[in-house]
C-alpha positions in Angstrom: -163.7 183.5 3.8 -163.0 184.2 0.1 -159.4 183.1 0.4 -160.2 179.7 2.0 -163.1 179.0 -0.3 -161.1 179.9 -3.3 -158.2 177.7 -2.3 -160.5 174.8 -1.3 -162.3 174.9 -4.7 -159.0 175.1 -6.6 -157.5 172.1 -4.8 -160.8 170.2 -5.2 -160.4 170.5 -8.9 -156.7 169.6 -8.8 -155.7 172.9 -10.3 -152.4 174.7 -9.5 -152.4 178.4 -9.0 -150.9 179.0 -12.4 -153.5 176.8 -14.1 -156.4 178.6 -12.4 -154.8 182.0 -13.1 -154.6 181.1 -16.8 -158.2 179.8 -16.9 -159.5 182.9 -15.2 -157.2 185.3 -17.0 -155.9 186.7 -13.7 -152.2 187.3 -12.9 -150.6 184.6 -10.8 -149.3 187.1 -8.3 -152.9 188.5 -8.0 -154.3 185.1 -7.4 -151.6 184.3 -4.8 -152.5 187.6 -3.0 -156.2 186.7 -3.0 -155.6 183.1 -1.7 -153.3 184.3 1.1 -155.8 187.0 2.2 -153.4 189.8 1.4 -155.8 191.3 -1.2 -159.6 191.4 -1.4 -160.7 191.0 -5.1 -163.3 193.1 -6.8 -166.5 191.7 -8.3 -165.1 191.3 -11.8 -162.2 189.2 -10.6 -164.5 187.1 -8.5 -166.7 186.5 -11.5 -163.7 185.4 -13.6 -162.6 183.0 -10.8 -166.1 181.6 -10.3 -166.5 181.0 -14.0 -163.1 179.3 -14.2 -164.0 177.1 -11.3 -167.4 176.3 -12.6 -169.3 177.6 -9.6 -171.7 180.4 -8.8 -170.3 183.6 -7.6 -171.9 183.1 -4.2 -169.9 179.9 -3.6 -166.7 182.0 -3.3 -168.4 184.2 -0.7 -170.2 181.5 1.4 -169.9 177.8 2.1 -173.3 176.2 2.0 -173.8 172.5 2.7 -175.9 172.2 -0.5 -173.2 173.6 -2.8 -170.5 171.6 -1.2 -172.6 168.4 -1.7 -173.0 169.2 -5.4 -169.3 169.5 -5.7 -168.6 166.1 -4.2 -167.0 163.8 -6.8 -169.4 160.9 -6.0 -172.5 163.2 -6.4 -171.1 164.5 -9.7 -170.7 160.9 -11.0 -174.2 159.8 -10.1 -175.9 163.0 -11.2 -176.6 161.6 -14.7 -178.3 158.6 -13.2 -180.7 160.5 -11.0 -183.4 161.2 -13.6 -183.8 157.4 -14.2 -184.3 156.6 -10.6 -187.8 156.4 -9.0 -188.8 158.5 -6.0 -188.1 155.8 -3.5 -184.5 155.3 -4.7 -183.9 159.1 -4.8 -185.1 159.4 -1.2 -182.9 156.5 -0.1 -179.8 158.2 -1.6 -180.7 161.5 0.0 -181.1 159.8 3.4 -177.8 158.1 3.1 -176.0 161.3 2.1 -177.6 163.1 5.1 -176.5 160.5 7.6 -173.0 160.0 6.1 -171.4 163.2 7.6 -172.9 162.4 11.0 -171.4 158.9 11.0 -168.0 160.3 9.9 -168.0 162.9 12.7 -169.0 160.2 15.3 -166.3 157.8 14.2 -163.6 160.5 14.7 -164.4 160.9 18.4 
């Protein structure tokens, strides 16, 4: 779980392994071993990686829909506008976001 979450987060941020290793102050070989599941990192390494990726430590350990939604590029772009929206507009956006994954799954069938 840690390996796949770490790789997914790194790629979502368009970071290479060397770039992430440098930002997290972790050896490249160590990062490679973590991402390939050959090594289970300790808490201090996980903290460095989560800080470098800009996520909470829990995101490396689990994959919640809420956290993944907040990482979406579209959601990040509109986050600044949310305070200026009224309640009706916010609810409309949330309803659209909730339905979108279902529509995408149905269209693949």
